[in-house]
C-alpha distance (Angstrom), angle and dihedral (degrees) to the residues before:
residue distance angle dihedral
M1 . . .
Q2 3.80 . .
T3 3.72 90.1 .
V4 3.77 91.9 54.3
I5 3.83 91.8 47.7
S6 3.73 90.6 49.7
C7 3.83 89.9 49.4
I8 3.79 89.5 54.7
Q9 3.77 96.0 45.6
Q10 3.86 101.4 39.9
A11 3.84 107.7 24.3
H12 3.83 102.1 38.5
N13 3.80 136.4 69.9
G14 3.75 103.0 -122.8
Y15 3.83 94.6 -150.2
A16 3.74 91.8 50.7
L17 3.80 90.4 51.4
L18 3.85 89.5 52.6
I19 3.81 88.4 51.8
A20 3.73 90.2 50.1
A21 3.80 90.8 50.1
L22 3.82 90.6 48.8
V23 3.80 93.1 49.7
C24 3.78 89.8 47.0
T25 3.84 92.4 50.0
I26 3.80 92.9 48.0
G27 3.81 92.7 44.0
V28 3.80 92.7 47.8
Y29 3.82 92.5 48.2
G30 3.83 90.9 47.3
S31 3.80 93.9 45.6
F32 3.83 93.9 47.3
S33 3.78 92.4 45.0
V34 3.87 93.2 51.1
A35 3.78 90.0 43.0
N36 3.83 91.8 53.5
H37 3.77 90.1 50.6
A38 3.75 89.9 49.5
A39 3.80 90.9 53.0
R40 3.79 89.2 53.9
S41 3.84 95.6 45.3
E42 3.72 131.8 78.6
G43 3.82 138.9 -145.3
N44 3.79 122.1 -1.2
R45 3.78 92.6 -11.9
R46 3.74 90.1 59.1
A47 3.80 92.1 50.9
I48 3.77 95.0 47.1
L49 3.78 94.2 47.1
A50 3.80 91.8 47.5
L51 3.86 91.1 50.9
V52 3.82 89.7 49.9
A53 3.81 90.1 48.7
I54 3.75 93.8 49.4
V55 3.83 94.5 45.3
S56 3.79 90.2 45.0
A57 3.80 91.8 50.5
G58 3.77 92.2 48.8
C59 3.79 92.5 48.2
T60 3.79 90.5 46.0
A61 3.76 91.2 56.1
W62 3.78 92.6 43.4
S63 3.81 94.3 47.5
T64 3.85 90.6 46.5
H65 3.78 89.1 50.7
M66 3.77 95.1 44.1
I67 3.89 94.8 47.1
A68 3.82 88.2 49.5
L69 3.75 90.3 51.5
L70 3.86 89.9 48.5
A71 3.80 85.6 52.0
F72 3.77 90.7 54.4
Q73 3.78 114.7 101.5
P74 3.82 110.7 -160.3
G75 3.78 94.1 173.7
M76 3.75 95.1 -117.6
Q77 3.83 139.2 68.4
A78 3.92 109.7 -65.1
G79 3.79 137.6 176.5
F80 3.86 143.9 166.7
E81 3.80 127.2 -101.8
L82 3.79 102.5 -133.2
I83 3.82 101.5 -148.3
V84 3.77 95.5 51.5
T85 3.81 90.8 41.3
T86 3.87 88.4 54.3
V87 3.80 90.4 46.5
S88 3.80 89.1 52.9
L89 3.84 90.3 55.5
M90 3.76 90.9 51.3
A91 3.84 91.9 46.9
A92 3.81 88.6 52.7
I93 3.83 93.0 50.1
L94 3.84 94.3 45.4
G95 3.80 95.0 43.9
I96 3.74 94.5 46.6
G97 3.81 91.0 43.5
A98 3.78 92.4 51.7
G99 3.80 91.2 49.7
M100 3.79 93.6 48.8
L101 3.78 92.9 47.6
V102 3.73 89.0 52.7
A103 3.85 92.3 49.4
I104 3.83 106.6 27.2
G105 3.81 114.1 113.0
Q106 3.76 93.3 -0.6
H107 3.84 121.3 134.0
K108 3.77 94.7 -169.2
R109 3.74 112.1 96.3
R110 3.78 94.4 -148.7
R111 3.83 90.6 59.4
R112 3.76 91.6 50.0
L113 3.75 92.1 46.1
A114 3.81 90.7 51.2
G115 3.88 89.0 48.2
G116 3.78 89.3 52.5
L117 3.82 90.9 52.7
V118 3.85 90.3 50.4
L119 3.80 89.5 48.4
G120 3.75 90.5 49.1
V121 3.82 92.2 52.4
G122 3.76 89.2 52.5
I123 3.86 92.1 53.0
V124 3.81 90.7 45.7
A125 3.78 89.3 52.6
L126 3.85 89.2 48.7
H127 3.79 92.4 50.2
Y128 3.82 98.0 49.6
L129 3.79 94.5 38.8
G130 3.73 87.8 50.3
Q131 3.75 91.9 45.4
S132 3.76 90.2 50.0
A133 3.82 88.9 53.7
Y134 3.78 89.3 56.9
V135 3.86 105.3 95.9
V136 3.81 130.7 -177.1
R137 3.81 136.1 -172.6
G138 3.82 92.7 -90.4
Y139 3.77 140.8 19.9
V140 3.86 130.6 -40.3
S141 3.74 124.5 -151.2
Y142 3.90 131.7 -179.5
D143 3.72 133.9 -139.2
H144 3.84 99.5 -135.0
N145 3.83 93.0 -159.5
L146 3.76 89.7 60.4
V147 3.70 92.8 45.1
T148 3.78 90.7 52.5
A149 3.79 90.6 46.2
S150 3.82 90.9 51.3
I151 3.84 92.1 52.7
I152 3.81 96.0 41.3
G153 3.81 93.1 44.3
S154 3.75 96.3 47.3
L155 3.83 105.4 39.2
P156 3.91 96.0 66.7
I157 3.78 89.5 48.2
F158 3.83 90.7 51.9
A159 3.85 89.8 50.6
V160 3.78 94.6 47.6
S161 3.82 93.3 44.6
L162 3.87 90.8 57.2
M163 3.75 93.4 41.2
I164 3.83 96.6 55.3
S165 3.75 90.8 43.3
G166 3.79 89.4 74.1
E167 3.81 96.3 47.9
R168 3.83 120.3 122.9
S169 3.79 93.1 -124.8
K170 3.77 113.6 86.9
R171 3.74 92.7 -152.8
V172 3.82 91.6 54.3
R173 3.84 92.0 45.5
L174 3.85 90.1 56.5
L175 3.89 88.4 65.9
G176 3.75 91.3 63.5
A177 3.87 97.4 79.7
P178 3.89 95.8 45.1
L179 3.79 90.1 50.0
L180 3.79 90.8 49.7
L181 3.85 89.4 53.6
L182 3.69 90.9 47.5
A183 3.82 91.6 51.8
I184 3.86 91.5 51.2
A185 3.84 91.0 46.2
V186 3.86 92.2 50.2
L187 3.82 91.2 47.0
H188 3.79 96.3 46.0
L189 3.79 102.1 41.6
T190 3.82 94.4 40.9
G191 3.76 90.1 46.3
M192 3.75 93.5 48.0
A193 3.94 90.6 48.4
A194 3.76 86.0 58.7
L195 3.85 91.3 65.3
S196 3.78 121.9 99.0
F197 3.88 121.1 -176.0
T198 3.85 129.3 -157.8
F199 3.80 116.0 -166.8
D200 3.78 116.4 -128.4
P201 3.84 117.4 165.4
S202 3.80 89.4 -164.1
V203 3.84 90.8 67.5
N204 3.80 112.8 96.1
F205 3.83 125.3 -153.9
P206 3.86 113.9 -107.8
P207 3.74 120.2 -108.2
L208 3.87 117.1 -78.5
T209 3.74 92.8 29.5
A210 3.81 115.5 154.5
H211 3.79 124.4 -155.6
A212 3.80 119.7 -126.8
D213 3.80 90.4 -106.0
V214 3.82 88.5 59.6
L215 3.84 96.1 46.2
A216 3.76 97.3 42.0
P217 3.91 95.0 74.6
I218 3.80 90.0 48.5
V219 3.82 91.2 52.7
A220 3.80 89.5 45.5
A221 3.82 90.8 52.9
V222 3.82 90.3 49.5
S223 3.84 90.0 48.2
L224 3.77 89.1 52.0
C225 3.83 90.0 52.5
I226 3.74 87.4 50.6
L227 3.79 89.3 52.0
G228 3.82 88.8 51.2
V229 3.81 91.1 50.9
A230 3.88 88.0 50.1
L231 3.79 89.8 51.3
V232 3.83 89.5 49.3
G233 3.80 89.3 51.3
L234 3.80 90.8 47.1
R235 3.77 90.2 50.5
L236 3.80 92.3 48.0
S237 3.84 89.9 47.7
L238 3.78 93.0 49.1
H239 3.86 91.4 45.8
A240 3.87 89.5 46.4
Q241 3.76 91.4 48.7
A242 3.80 93.0 49.6
T243 3.73 91.1 47.6
L244 3.80 90.7 45.8
R245 3.82 90.7 52.0
R246 3.81 91.4 50.0
E247 3.83 93.3 46.5
R248 3.84 91.3 44.2
Q249 3.79 89.2 51.6
R250 3.79 92.2 48.5
L251 3.73 90.4 46.1
G252 3.76 91.1 47.9
E253 3.75 90.2 53.2
L254 3.80 91.7 51.0
A255 3.88 89.9 43.4
N256 3.82 89.6 58.8
L257 3.78 88.3 62.5
A258 3.85 90.8 58.1
L259 3.82 122.0 97.3
E260 3.77 91.5 -144.4
G261 3.77 122.9 72.1
L262 3.74 112.4 -103.1
A263 3.80 130.7 -162.7
I264 3.79 123.6 -171.3
C265 3.79 108.8 -147.7
D266 3.75 135.2 -168.2
G267 3.81 99.4 -155.8
D268 3.77 104.8 -45.2
T269 3.89 91.6 -27.9
I270 3.82 117.1 105.0
V271 3.85 109.0 -128.8
S272 3.78 96.2 178.3
A273 3.79 143.0 -20.3
N274 3.80 133.8 -150.4
E275 3.75 123.6 -116.1
T276 3.88 92.8 -102.2
L277 3.83 91.5 58.9
L278 3.89 90.6 45.8
R279 3.80 89.9 54.6
L280 3.77 92.4 43.9
S281 3.82 93.6 50.1
G282 3.77 99.4 32.0
Y283 3.85 91.4 -133.1
P284 3.79 121.1 131.9
Q285 3.80 116.2 -125.3
K286 3.81 93.0 -110.0
S287 3.81 92.4 55.4
L288 3.74 94.8 45.8
A289 3.72 101.0 44.3
G290 3.78 111.2 87.2
S291 3.80 93.5 16.2
S292 3.73 124.6 118.6
L293 3.82 118.1 -93.6
R294 3.78 87.2 -125.2
T295 3.75 87.2 70.7
L296 3.82 87.3 72.1
V297 3.78 102.3 28.4
P298 3.84 109.8 20.8
A299 3.76 95.4 178.3
L300 3.76 98.0 46.4
D301 3.83 116.8 105.3
L302 3.74 111.1 -166.7
S303 3.80 92.7 -164.5
H304 3.88 89.3 63.1
S305 3.83 94.1 39.4
P306 3.84 107.8 100.5
E307 3.82 112.3 -134.9
G308 3.81 113.2 -104.3
E309 3.80 94.8 10.1
E310 3.78 124.7 116.0
V311 3.75 114.5 -115.2
D312 3.87 125.8 -174.0
A313 3.73 114.4 -128.1
T314 3.84 141.9 160.3
L315 3.81 118.5 -118.1
V316 3.83 116.4 -152.6
T317 3.84 113.0 -145.9
I318 3.76 125.8 -146.2
N319 3.81 88.0 -97.7
G320 3.80 93.3 53.7
D321 3.81 94.8 -105.7
F322 3.79 119.1 142.9
V323 3.83 120.1 -125.5
P324 3.81 120.2 -171.7
V325 3.85 107.4 -132.8
L326 3.79 138.0 175.5
T327 3.77 112.2 -134.4
I328 3.82 130.1 -158.6
R329 3.86 120.7 -171.5
R330 3.76 124.1 -151.8
E331 3.84 128.9 177.4
V332 3.80 113.1 -140.6
G333 3.83 132.2 179.2
L334 3.80 113.8 -119.3
G335 3.82 117.9 174.7
A336 3.84 91.1 -16.9
R337 3.79 89.0 -53.6
K338 3.75 129.2 110.6
Q339 3.79 113.6 -119.5
T340 3.70 130.4 -179.8
V341 3.82 119.9 -127.1
L342 3.85 111.1 -162.6
A343 3.81 118.3 -167.0
F344 3.81 119.0 -157.1
R345 3.80 117.8 -159.0
D346 3.89 114.5 -166.7
Q347 3.70 108.3 -125.2
R348 3.79 99.9 -174.6
E349 3.84 94.5 98.7
R350 3.81 92.6 43.6
L351 3.82 92.1 49.8
R352 3.83 90.7 47.4
S353 3.83 89.4 51.0
E354 3.82 91.8 47.6
S355 3.78 89.2 49.7
Q356 3.82 89.8 51.0
I357 3.81 89.8 47.0
R358 3.78 90.8 49.5
T359 3.78 89.6 48.7
L360 3.77 91.1 49.5
A361 3.81 91.4 44.5
F362 3.83 94.4 52.2
T363 3.83 103.2 28.2
D364 3.80 131.8 72.6
H365 3.69 105.1 -119.6
L366 3.81 95.4 -146.2
T367 3.84 101.8 48.2
G368 3.68 103.3 19.3
L369 3.82 90.8 -125.3
A370 3.76 124.1 130.8
N371 3.87 110.0 -81.3
R372 3.76 128.9 -132.3
T373 3.83 93.9 -86.6
R374 3.79 92.2 53.1
F375 3.71 92.5 44.6
L376 3.83 93.6 53.5
D377 3.88 89.4 47.3
L378 3.84 89.8 53.6
L379 3.78 91.2 45.5
A380 3.85 90.9 51.3
V381 3.85 89.7 52.4
C382 3.80 90.4 51.3
I383 3.87 89.6 50.7
Q384 3.79 91.6 50.6
E385 3.83 93.0 46.8
E386 3.77 90.6 48.2
A387 3.77 91.9 48.6
S388 3.83 90.2 53.1
G389 3.72 91.6 46.5
S390 3.76 95.1 -120.9
T391 3.84 94.5 120.4
K392 3.78 138.2 34.8
D393 3.85 126.4 -112.4
F394 3.73 117.9 -63.5
A395 3.78 136.5 -163.2
I396 3.75 141.5 -150.3
L397 3.78 128.8 -146.6
L398 3.85 123.3 -159.9
L399 3.78 115.7 -155.8
D400 3.81 123.0 -167.9
L401 3.83 124.7 -177.5
D402 3.78 115.5 -120.3
G403 3.86 113.6 -134.5
F404 3.76 96.1 3.6
K405 3.76 91.3 139.7
S406 3.77 91.4 66.5
V407 3.82 88.8 55.6
N408 3.76 90.6 57.8
D409 3.68 91.2 45.5
S410 3.78 94.7 50.7
L411 3.84 101.8 33.9
G412 3.78 100.5 26.3
H413 3.86 125.8 -124.6
H414 3.84 91.5 -63.0
G415 3.77 90.8 59.1
G416 3.77 90.6 44.2
D417 3.80 89.4 53.5
V418 3.81 90.0 52.6
V419 3.75 90.3 52.6
L420 3.78 92.4 49.3
K421 3.82 91.9 52.4
V422 3.77 91.6 50.1
V423 3.84 91.5 48.8
A424 3.85 90.5 48.3
D425 3.86 90.4 51.8
R426 3.80 90.7 48.5
L427 3.76 94.1 49.6
I428 3.83 90.9 51.9
E429 3.82 89.9 50.8
A430 3.75 91.4 49.1
V431 3.82 98.2 54.1
E432 3.81 133.5 65.8
P433 3.81 116.6 -98.6
S434 3.81 91.6 -111.6
M435 3.86 89.5 62.0
T436 3.79 122.1 87.9
V437 3.76 121.8 -136.6
A438 3.84 117.9 -159.9
R439 3.75 136.2 175.6
L440 3.84 107.8 -135.8
G441 3.84 94.6 -171.6
G442 3.75 139.8 -62.5
D443 3.81 109.5 6.8
E444 3.79 95.4 -26.7
F445 3.80 120.3 112.5
A446 3.82 132.1 -177.8
I447 3.80 133.2 -155.0
L448 3.80 122.7 -158.7
V449 3.83 113.2 -154.9
R450 3.81 109.5 -162.6
D451 3.82 95.7 -178.4
D452 3.72 121.1 82.7
I453 3.79 107.6 -89.4
D454 3.85 130.9 178.4
A455 3.69 129.7 -142.7
A456 3.87 93.0 -93.1
G457 3.76 91.5 48.0
A458 3.86 91.3 51.8
E459 3.80 91.6 48.6
S460 3.78 91.6 48.1
L461 3.78 91.8 50.7
G462 3.80 90.9 48.6
L463 3.75 91.3 52.6
K464 3.81 91.3 48.4
L465 3.80 89.4 52.6
I466 3.80 91.1 49.2
R467 3.86 91.5 50.8
A468 3.86 89.9 51.2
V469 3.75 90.9 52.8
E470 3.79 93.6 46.1
E471 3.79 93.2 61.6
P472 3.86 111.4 106.5
I473 3.74 114.1 -89.0
P474 3.77 117.0 -149.9
V475 3.86 114.4 -144.1
G476 3.77 109.6 179.6
E477 3.73 107.6 -56.1
Q478 3.83 94.3 -18.4
V479 3.74 132.2 76.9
V480 3.77 122.1 -137.9
Y481 3.84 123.4 -151.0
L482 3.80 116.4 -160.1
S483 3.71 138.3 166.0
A484 3.75 132.3 -163.1
S485 3.77 143.3 -146.1
V486 3.85 122.8 -140.3
G487 3.79 131.7 -157.5
A488 3.76 118.7 -169.7
K489 3.85 133.4 -164.9
R490 3.77 123.8 -173.1
S491 3.86 119.6 -156.7
Q492 3.72 99.3 -114.2
H493 3.79 98.1 138.0
R494 3.72 118.6 61.1
G495 3.79 119.2 -146.7
S496 3.88 95.1 48.8
S497 3.78 119.7 129.9
S498 3.84 127.5 -130.3
I499 3.80 89.3 -104.0
Q500 3.73 93.8 49.7
I501 3.83 92.5 49.7
L502 3.77 90.1 46.6
E503 3.81 92.2 48.8
N504 3.80 91.1 49.9
A505 3.82 91.6 52.3
D506 3.82 88.6 47.2
L507 3.77 89.2 54.3
A508 3.80 90.2 54.2
L509 3.84 89.7 47.4
Y510 3.78 90.3 50.6
D511 3.75 90.3 51.3
A512 3.82 92.4 49.1
K513 3.77 90.6 53.8
A514 3.83 91.1 47.0
R515 3.80 89.6 52.4
G516 3.74 94.9 59.9
K517 3.87 105.2 -71.4
G518 3.75 125.2 -110.3
R519 3.77 92.6 77.4
V520 3.82 143.2 94.9
R521 3.78 123.4 -112.0
L522 3.79 124.1 -170.8
F523 3.79 118.7 -148.2
S524 3.79 117.0 -103.4
A525 3.81 134.4 176.8
E526 3.85 89.5 -108.3
L527 3.79 88.4 64.3
R528 3.78 91.6 53.9
S529 3.81 90.6 47.3
A530 3.80 90.8 51.8
A531 3.80 89.7 48.5
D532 3.74 92.1 49.5
E533 3.79 89.1 50.8
R534 3.78 89.7 52.3
G535 3.79 88.1 50.4
R536 3.81 90.3 51.2
L537 3.75 90.4 47.4
S538 3.88 90.4 48.5
N539 3.81 89.1 53.9
A540 3.75 90.9 45.9
M541 3.87 89.6 51.8
R542 3.77 87.9 57.0
T543 3.77 93.1 50.8
A544 3.78 90.9 44.6
W545 3.73 92.4 53.3
E546 3.87 93.3 45.6
E547 3.82 91.9 45.2
G548 3.77 97.1 42.7
Y549 3.83 97.2 -115.9
F550 3.89 93.1 141.4
E551 3.78 117.1 93.6
L552 3.73 137.1 167.6
Y553 3.76 127.8 -111.4
Y554 3.77 123.2 -164.9
Q555 3.87 127.7 -144.4
P556 3.83 116.9 -162.8
Q557 3.76 120.8 -119.2
V558 3.88 115.9 -154.5
R559 3.77 137.1 -168.4
L560 3.79 106.1 -112.3
S561 3.83 95.0 -148.1
D562 3.84 95.3 63.5
Q563 3.79 102.5 5.5
S564 3.78 92.6 -121.3
L565 3.83 123.7 152.3
V566 3.76 111.6 -105.1
G567 3.83 102.3 163.9
A568 3.79 148.9 -43.7
E569 3.78 140.6 -111.1
A570 3.80 116.0 -124.9
L571 3.78 111.8 -134.1
I572 3.79 125.0 -173.3
R573 3.80 118.5 -129.6
Y574 3.85 130.9 -171.2
N575 3.80 110.1 -139.3
D576 3.82 103.9 -164.7
P577 3.86 112.3 -161.0
Q578 3.84 92.0 -135.6
A579 3.85 103.2 27.2
G580 3.74 98.2 35.5
V581 3.82 121.7 -144.0
V582 3.85 108.2 1.6
S583 3.77 119.2 -145.5
P584 3.79 111.7 -100.6
A585 3.82 90.2 -130.8
A586 3.80 88.6 63.4
F587 3.84 98.5 54.5
L588 3.82 110.3 16.4
P589 3.93 94.7 76.6
I590 3.88 86.7 53.3
L591 3.78 95.3 43.9
E592 3.78 98.1 48.4
T593 3.88 92.1 53.4
S594 3.70 95.5 44.3
A595 3.76 132.3 89.7
L596 3.83 87.4 -103.7
A597 3.76 93.8 67.0
V598 3.86 96.1 92.7
P599 3.80 99.3 42.9
V600 3.78 93.4 40.8
G601 3.84 89.8 44.6
D602 3.83 91.3 51.1
W603 3.81 89.9 48.2
I604 3.84 90.1 52.9
L605 3.83 91.8 49.4
Q606 3.79 92.0 46.4
T607 3.82 95.8 45.9
A608 3.82 95.3 43.2
S609 3.83 93.2 47.1
R610 3.79 91.7 49.7
Q611 3.88 90.5 48.7
A612 3.80 91.8 49.4
A613 3.76 91.8 50.2
A614 3.79 90.4 50.4
W615 3.86 92.7 50.8
R616 3.75 91.5 47.1
G617 3.73 88.5 53.8
A618 3.80 89.8 49.7
G619 3.75 92.9 61.8
L620 3.83 107.5 -75.5
C621 3.78 92.9 110.4
D622 3.83 97.1 171.5
F623 3.79 95.1 40.0
G624 3.89 115.2 140.0
M625 3.84 129.2 -164.1
G626 3.82 123.7 -145.4
V627 3.83 117.5 -155.3
N628 3.82 125.8 -171.6
L629 3.74 115.1 -135.5
F630 3.79 128.4 -141.6
P631 3.84 115.9 -134.3
A632 3.83 91.8 -119.2
Q633 3.81 89.9 60.8
L634 3.78 95.1 58.8
R635 3.83 89.5 45.0
S636 3.80 89.5 59.9
A637 3.84 110.9 102.1
D638 3.81 92.6 -140.6
F639 3.78 98.8 44.2
V640 3.82 95.2 113.7
S641 3.77 91.4 52.3
R642 3.80 91.3 49.6
V643 3.83 90.2 52.9
R644 3.79 88.8 49.4
R645 3.81 90.1 50.9
V646 3.92 93.2 48.6
L647 3.84 90.0 52.5
A648 3.82 91.2 49.5
E649 3.83 92.9 47.3
T650 3.85 97.2 45.9
G651 3.83 97.7 37.1
L652 3.84 91.0 -128.5
P653 3.88 112.8 150.7
A654 3.86 111.2 -118.6
H655 3.90 91.3 -122.9
A656 3.83 88.7 57.7
L657 3.79 91.6 62.3
E658 3.76 121.7 78.1
L659 3.84 119.8 -174.3
E660 3.79 115.0 -155.6
I661 3.82 120.5 -148.6
T662 3.76 134.6 178.4
E663 3.76 133.4 -144.1
N664 3.80 93.3 -102.7
I665 3.80 90.9 56.8
V666 3.76 90.5 57.2
L667 3.73 95.0 45.4
Q668 3.82 95.9 53.1
N669 3.79 94.4 66.5
E670 3.77 107.2 -1.5
V671 3.72 101.2 173.7
L672 3.84 97.7 49.9
T673 3.83 89.7 39.7
L674 3.80 94.6 55.3
E675 3.73 90.9 46.4
H676 3.87 91.3 52.9
L677 3.76 92.5 46.7
A678 3.77 92.3 51.0
Q679 3.84 90.8 51.2
L680 3.83 90.4 48.3
R681 3.77 91.6 52.9
K682 3.80 90.3 50.7
L683 3.74 87.7 52.1
G684 3.81 89.2 54.4
V685 3.83 98.7 -111.6
G686 3.78 114.2 140.6
V687 3.80 120.5 -121.5
A688 3.83 122.0 -156.6
F689 3.82 125.4 -168.8
D690 3.83 104.6 -134.0
D691 3.80 125.2 -151.3
F692 3.79 91.0 13.4
G693 3.81 114.6 -170.7
T694 3.80 96.9 29.1
G695 3.83 97.4 91.1
F696 3.78 132.8 67.4
A697 3.76 99.9 -125.6
S698 3.75 103.9 40.5
L699 3.83 96.9 109.8
T700 3.73 90.6 52.3
M701 3.73 91.8 51.8
L702 3.76 94.1 52.8
K703 3.81 87.6 73.0
R704 3.78 94.6 54.2
I705 3.81 111.7 31.2
E706 3.83 127.4 78.6
I707 3.87 105.9 -123.2
D708 3.85 137.1 148.9
R709 3.81 102.6 -154.0
L710 3.75 148.4 -3.0
K711 3.75 126.5 -117.7
I712 3.87 112.6 -145.3
D713 3.72 107.5 -138.4
Q714 3.83 116.6 -117.9
S715 3.79 91.7 -120.4
F716 3.78 87.5 75.0
V717 3.81 94.6 42.5
R718 3.82 97.9 49.4
N719 3.82 96.4 79.3
V720 3.80 100.4 15.5
E721 3.79 95.4 120.3
H722 3.84 93.8 64.5
D723 3.80 106.9 13.5
P724 3.89 113.8 88.6
K725 3.83 93.1 -161.9
D726 3.77 92.3 55.3
Q727 3.76 90.5 45.3
A728 3.80 90.4 51.6
I729 3.77 91.2 48.5
V730 3.76 93.6 48.9
E731 3.83 92.4 48.9
A732 3.77 91.4 48.9
I733 3.82 92.3 51.7
A734 3.80 89.6 48.4
S735 3.82 89.6 49.9
I736 3.85 92.1 49.0
A737 3.82 90.5 48.7
E738 3.79 92.1 49.8
G739 3.78 90.2 49.3
C740 3.76 91.8 51.1
G741 3.78 94.6 43.7
L742 3.79 95.1 -112.3
N743 3.86 132.7 138.4
V744 3.77 121.2 -126.6
I745 3.78 130.2 -139.9
A746 3.80 122.7 -173.2
E747 3.76 122.2 -139.8
G748 3.81 128.2 -153.6
I749 3.84 101.0 29.4
E750 3.78 107.2 166.5
T751 3.80 104.5 157.0
E752 3.80 138.0 48.4
A753 3.79 89.1 -122.1
Q754 3.84 91.9 57.4
A755 3.87 88.4 46.6
R756 3.76 91.8 51.5
F757 3.82 93.2 48.5
M758 3.78 93.0 46.9
Q759 3.84 92.8 53.4
A760 3.75 89.4 82.0
S761 3.81 94.4 51.2
A762 3.78 108.4 29.8
V763 3.72 133.7 45.5
E764 3.78 96.2 -153.7
G765 3.77 136.5 21.5
Q766 3.74 142.6 -169.9
G767 3.79 134.6 -167.2
Y768 3.72 146.1 106.7
L769 3.79 90.2 -58.3
F770 3.80 89.7 71.0
G771 3.80 97.3 28.4
A772 3.74 144.0 -47.5
P773 3.82 120.6 -115.2
M774 3.80 107.6 -77.4
P775 3.80 139.1 172.7
A776 3.83 119.1 -85.2
A777 3.79 94.1 -103.9
E778 3.79 93.3 53.3
F779 3.76 91.6 44.5
E780 3.76 89.9 53.2
Q781 3.76 92.1 48.7
H782 3.78 91.9 52.7
F783 3.72 104.4 38.5
I784 3.80 106.8 25.4
K785 3.77 111.1 27.4
N786 3.86 92.1 37.1
R787 3.79 100.0 23.5
H788 3.84 95.4 151.2
A789 3.80 97.8 60.3
Q790 3.74 105.0 40.7
L791 3.89 111.4 80.4
P792 3.79 126.6 63.9
T793 3.76 119.6 -126.3
F794 3.78 127.1 -142.3
A795 3.78 137.0 179.1
A796 3.79 120.6 -98.3
A797 3.79 115.7 -99.9
C-alpha cells in the first residue's frame, strides 16, 4: 500500500490524475446512461445505442489509462509504441463490449456478475497492453506481486459494479459508477506501482514510437468524444425523464378513474398513487411518493409476484391498521422505461361476504345451531381422528320431537318456529360445551359427543335431553307440552362413514318412536338387520309389482241379522314364487311407505271395483266392495278425480264402493284428507273408519271427517263374549255410532258366540266364521255359484 501511495505522490502529475479521474467519471456516466437507454429500446435504436455505449466505455477506459500514463513521470525520456497502444484500445472495446453483452438487459444477478468479470478482464488487458506500449530510454521491470494484487483486487470490484448497475433499486444502481471508477483506480495505480525503470542511454525507442506531445492531442480528441457521448446520454436522460413525467401524469390521471388502488413504482419505490389508494392507506400523496413499496405491503416481494396474477397481501395503513388486499402487478413502458403498476383491491367486503356465506352455509338460520352440512363435516373429522388414533371414541344422538305437527297445526308455523328456538336453547344448555348441537331439518336435532362415552352415559344424556324438552314451553298466551325420542350411536366400529353412522342413529330413533316415544334407544346390530330386511322387502316389492306377484283376496261381509252376504273387503296379498303367500304384516308397512303405494293402491281400487261390478252383474245386486287406502293416495291432489274415473271405467255405482281409512291416514295431512273425504261423500262413495278405538284422537275426528260407518277392531271382538271390558268398549262404540248416525261393522268374528253378541252392536260383520280372505275364483265358487250353502247360521242372542 505504501508503494502505491508513493507512486501517486512522487511519480505522477497530480493535475493530470485529476483530469484522468474527471474523464473517467464523465465517460462512465455517459456509457452507463447510453447503455441504460439501449436496454429500454428496441430494434435498430437498441443496437446503435448499445454500440455507442460499448465504444464509449472502451474509449473511456483507454483515455483514463492513457491520461494516467501521461501523468506518470519516470524521470527519463518516455514514449508510446503506437501499434500496441492501438491494440490496447481495441482490447478495451472488445472486452467491455463482451461484458456488457453478457449483462445488458439481464435480471439475473449471476449473469450480470459474469458480465462484470468479462468487462474487468477487458480493462485489465487494456491496462497491461497499454503499459507494455509505454517505453523509456532504459529497461522496465515488474513487481509480479503487485501485478497480481492489481488484477485480484480490481476484478471483483468490476464484477460487482456491473451487477448492481442492473438492480431494481435506484439507490443501489447509483453505486455502480463509483465502484467502476474505484476498480479502474485500483488496477491502474497498483499496476503502475509495480513498474521499475533502469536508465540506459544506449537503449533506443522501437519504430513507430510517439512522444507524449504527439499522443496527448489524440487522447484529448477521444476525451472530447467521450464528453459528447456523455452529453448525448444526458440529453437522452433529460428527454426520457420529461417523457416519463408526462406519461406518469397521464397514467396518474387515468388511475384516478379506477376503482382499485393503483401505485406506479420504479423498482420497489413508489412514484405516485391514485386517490383510491390514498384513501385506502390514509397516506397523503407527498408522504407516499418516493417511499418504499414495503411501507404499504411489507410482506410483498415483487420479484416473486408473477405478472398478471392475483396475489393476496396485507396493506398497512398510516394508522397501523391491516387491510387484506388482492394485488395484481403489470409492467408498463413509460418514457422508454419499464415501470411497475401495482393494483390493490380491498378485500374486506369480500371477506365479510364470504364469512356470511360460510355462516349461512353451515348454520341453521332459524336456531343458530350448526346445520346438517356442518354436522356431517364435524362427524367426518371425528371419524378421521379416530382412525388415526388421535382421539377417543365418540357418539351421536338424534332427537326428534314427538307431536310437533300438532303444534304447527294449532299455532301456525310462526308458533312452531318459536318452539324450535326454545328447544334449541334448551339443548345447548343441557349439553357440555365440548358437544355440538345441530338441527338436521324440521324438528330433528343431533348432538355430537366428542368425549369417550359408554352406553349408560349416552342413555343418561338422552334422558336429560328429553326432560329438557318436556318442560312447558310458553308461546304467547299459550303453553305447549312436547316430548322427544332419542336414538344414539357410539363409534365402536372403525371404517364407518358419516352417513352410515347417521343412518344407524336414525334406526335407533325410529325404533324409539315405534316403542312408544319419549324414550332413548341405543343402536344395536339387530336394528341394522331389521333395516336390511326392510330394504330386502322393499326391493322384493318392486320385483313383485313388475312381475305381477300381487293379487287380491276377498273376505266376505255379512248382515248379522239374517247372515246374508252384503259385500266383501279387498285385501292385497303377495304371492312369492319361492316363499308362497307372504303375511301382510311383513310387507304392508313397507309397501304403504314406498314409492309404489300410489300405483299399487290405484291398481287395487281398479281391480276390486271391476270385480265388484262383475259380481253385481252375476246376481249379487246389492253387493258392496270395501277397499283399504294407503296414506299416499289421499295425499295425491287428483285422488278424487281418479276415483271418479275408476267408477266410470268399471261401471260400479258409487254407493257400492266403500273406502276404508285409518286414523294415521287422516293425521298425516289432515286438511287435504278432510277435503278429499268430503268430496267422496258428495260423489256417493262410502267411507269407513277402520280400526276404530285403537287410536288416541278418534273421537275428535268423528266430529270433523265425512264417514258412513265405523269398523270395530278385532282386538275388541276376540274376547267379547266373556270379557266385561271388551263388552263395555263395544257397547260404547255402538252408542257413539248411533249418536253420530253411523253404521257399525265388526271385524274378526270367529265364533257363533261372538256373532250373537255383536248382533246388538253391529249391523254387519266379517271374520273367519263367515270366510277367510280368498282369491276371486274361490270367492265366486262359494258365494255366487253355490250361494245357498256357504254361510253359517246362528240363533239370535
